[in-house]
C-alpha positions as a Markdown table, in Angstrom:
| # | Residue | x | y | z |
|---|---|---|---|---|
| 1 | Gly | -23.2 | 83.3 | -5.1 |
| 2 | Arg | -23.8 | 80.9 | -7.9 |
| 3 | Arg | -24.5 | 82.4 | -11.4 |
| 4 | Gly | -26.8 | 79.6 | -12.4 |
| 5 | Ser | -26.5 | 76.8 | -15.0 |
| 6 | Phe | -23.5 | 77.3 | -17.3 |
| 7 | Gly | -23.1 | 80.9 | -16.2 |
| 8 | Leu | -26.0 | 82.2 | -18.4 |
| 9 | Ser | -28.4 | 83.2 | -15.8 |
| 10 | Gly | -29.1 | 86.9 | -16.0 |
| 11 | Arg | -27.7 | 87.6 | -19.4 |
| 12 | Ala | -29.7 | 89.3 | -22.0 |
| 13 | Pro | -29.8 | 87.5 | -25.3 |
| 14 | Glu | -28.2 | 89.2 | -28.3 |
| 15 | Val | -30.9 | 87.8 | -30.6 |
| 16 | Gln | -34.4 | 89.3 | -30.6 |
| 17 | Leu | -36.9 | 86.5 | -30.8 |
| 18 | Gly | -39.8 | 87.1 | -33.2 |
| 19 | Gly | -42.2 | 84.3 | -32.8 |
| 20 | Gly | -41.8 | 81.6 | -35.5 |
| 21 | Ala | -44.3 | 79.0 | -36.7 |
| 22 | Arg | -46.1 | 77.0 | -34.2 |
| 23 | Pro | -45.6 | 73.3 | -34.8 |
| 24 | Ala | -48.4 | 70.7 | -34.2 |
| 25 | Gly | -46.0 | 69.0 | -31.7 |
| 26 | Leu | -42.4 | 69.2 | -30.6 |
| 27 | Arg | -40.6 | 65.9 | -30.9 |
| 28 | Gly | -37.3 | 67.2 | -29.7 |
| 29 | Glu | -34.8 | 66.1 | -32.3 |
| 30 | Gly | -31.9 | 68.5 | -32.4 |
| 31 | Arg | -29.1 | 68.9 | -34.9 |
| 32 | Leu | -26.3 | 71.4 | -35.3 |
| 33 | Glu | -24.9 | 71.3 | -38.9 |
| 34 | His | -21.4 | 72.7 | -39.7 |
| 35 | Val | -21.8 | 75.5 | -37.1 |
| 36 | Gly | -19.3 | 78.2 | -36.9 |
| 37 | Phe | -19.3 | 81.0 | -34.3 |
| 38 | Asn | -17.1 | 83.9 | -33.0 |
| 39 | Tyr | -18.0 | 86.2 | -30.2 |
| 40 | Arg | -18.3 | 89.8 | -31.5 |
| 41 | Thr | -15.8 | 91.0 | -28.8 |
| 42 | Arg | -13.2 | 88.6 | -30.2 |
| 43 | Pro | -13.8 | 88.2 | -33.9 |
| 44 | Ala | -10.4 | 86.8 | -34.7 |
| 45 | Met | -10.8 | 83.9 | -32.2 |
| 46 | Pro | -13.2 | 81.3 | -33.5 |
| 47 | Val | -15.1 | 79.4 | -30.8 |
| 48 | Leu | -16.6 | 76.8 | -33.0 |
| 49 | Arg | -15.5 | 75.7 | -36.4 |
| 50 | Asp | -17.5 | 73.2 | -38.6 |
| 51 | Phe | -19.2 | 71.8 | -35.4 |
| 52 | Ser | -21.8 | 69.1 | -36.1 |
| 53 | Leu | -24.0 | 67.2 | -33.5 |
| 54 | Asn | -27.0 | 65.1 | -33.9 |
| 55 | Gly | -29.4 | 64.7 | -30.8 |
| 56 | Pro | -32.3 | 62.3 | -31.5 |
| 57 | Ala | -35.6 | 62.9 | -29.8 |
| 58 | Asn | -35.9 | 61.5 | -26.3 |
| 59 | Ser | -32.1 | 61.0 | -25.8 |
| 60 | Thr | -29.7 | 62.6 | -23.4 |
| 61 | Ala | -26.4 | 64.1 | -24.5 |
| 62 | Ala | -23.4 | 65.5 | -22.4 |
| 63 | Leu | -20.9 | 68.0 | -23.7 |
| 64 | Val | -17.5 | 67.4 | -22.2 |
| 65 | Gly | -14.2 | 69.0 | -22.9 |
| 66 | Ala | -11.5 | 71.3 | -21.6 |
| 67 | Ser | -12.1 | 74.8 | -20.4 |
| 68 | Gly | -12.6 | 77.0 | -23.3 |
| 69 | Ala | -13.6 | 74.2 | -25.8 |
| 70 | Gly | -17.1 | 75.7 | -26.5 |
| 71 | Lys | -19.4 | 73.8 | -24.4 |
| 72 | Thr | -21.2 | 76.8 | -22.9 |
| 73 | Thr | -21.2 | 78.5 | -26.3 |
| 74 | Val | -23.2 | 75.5 | -27.7 |
| 75 | Ile | -25.8 | 75.8 | -25.0 |
| 76 | Ala | -26.1 | 79.6 | -25.5 |
| 77 | Leu | -26.6 | 79.1 | -29.3 |
| 78 | Leu | -29.2 | 76.5 | -28.6 |
| 79 | Gln | -31.0 | 79.0 | -26.2 |
| 80 | Arg | -30.7 | 81.8 | -28.9 |
| 81 | Phe | -28.4 | 84.0 | -26.8 |
| 82 | Tyr | -26.6 | 84.3 | -30.1 |
| 83 | Asp | -27.0 | 83.3 | -33.7 |
| 84 | Val | -24.6 | 81.1 | -35.5 |
| 85 | Asp | -22.2 | 82.7 | -38.0 |
| 86 | Arg | -22.1 | 79.8 | -40.3 |
| 87 | Gly | -24.1 | 76.5 | -40.5 |
| 88 | Arg | -27.5 | 76.0 | -38.8 |
| 89 | Ile | -29.3 | 74.7 | -35.9 |
| 90 | Leu | -32.4 | 72.5 | -36.5 |
| 91 | Val | -35.2 | 71.4 | -34.0 |
| 92 | Asp | -37.3 | 68.8 | -35.5 |
| 93 | Gly | -36.1 | 69.8 | -39.0 |
| 94 | Ala | -36.9 | 73.4 | -38.6 |
| 95 | Asp | -34.2 | 76.1 | -38.6 |
| 96 | Leu | -33.9 | 77.7 | -35.1 |
| 97 | Arg | -33.4 | 81.1 | -36.6 |
| 98 | Ala | -36.6 | 81.3 | -38.5 |
| 99 | Asp | -39.0 | 78.5 | -37.9 |
| 100 | Val | -39.0 | 77.5 | -34.2 |
| 101 | Pro | -41.5 | 79.3 | -31.9 |
| 102 | Thr | -40.2 | 81.5 | -29.2 |
| 103 | Glu | -41.3 | 79.2 | -26.4 |
| 104 | Ala | -39.4 | 76.3 | -27.8 |
| 105 | Ala | -36.2 | 78.3 | -27.9 |
| 106 | Ala | -36.6 | 79.9 | -24.5 |
| 107 | Arg | -36.1 | 76.9 | -22.3 |
| 108 | Pro | -33.7 | 77.0 | -19.3 |
| 109 | Pro | -30.0 | 76.8 | -20.4 |
| 110 | Arg | -29.6 | 73.4 | -18.9 |
| 111 | Ala | -32.4 | 71.9 | -20.9 |
| 112 | Ala | -31.3 | 71.4 | -24.6 |
| 113 | Pro | -34.1 | 70.4 | -27.0 |
| 114 | Trp | -32.9 | 66.8 | -26.9 |
């Protein structure tokens, strides 16, 4: 059977979500700034190196590329399955690691915040 969107269904996140601040409203602007990431099982093989992306609120973006280019990894990072090793991910200017509430980070894998 199908494993779900981007193959992330059924996986347990590596990151334990703690809560974060509750914003008055969520506009949905997303930004990845100089993100670097390696899977713990393959520390010598970087998946993302200095990756940046800006997603304005109320816009649609598509990640396209060859197999193994990091598309699913970007979605997994947005969903907090993992934390970035370098750089940061912002939602409405708030760092996803510390400032974004759990419910904003826990959307289905196919629904990025922008």
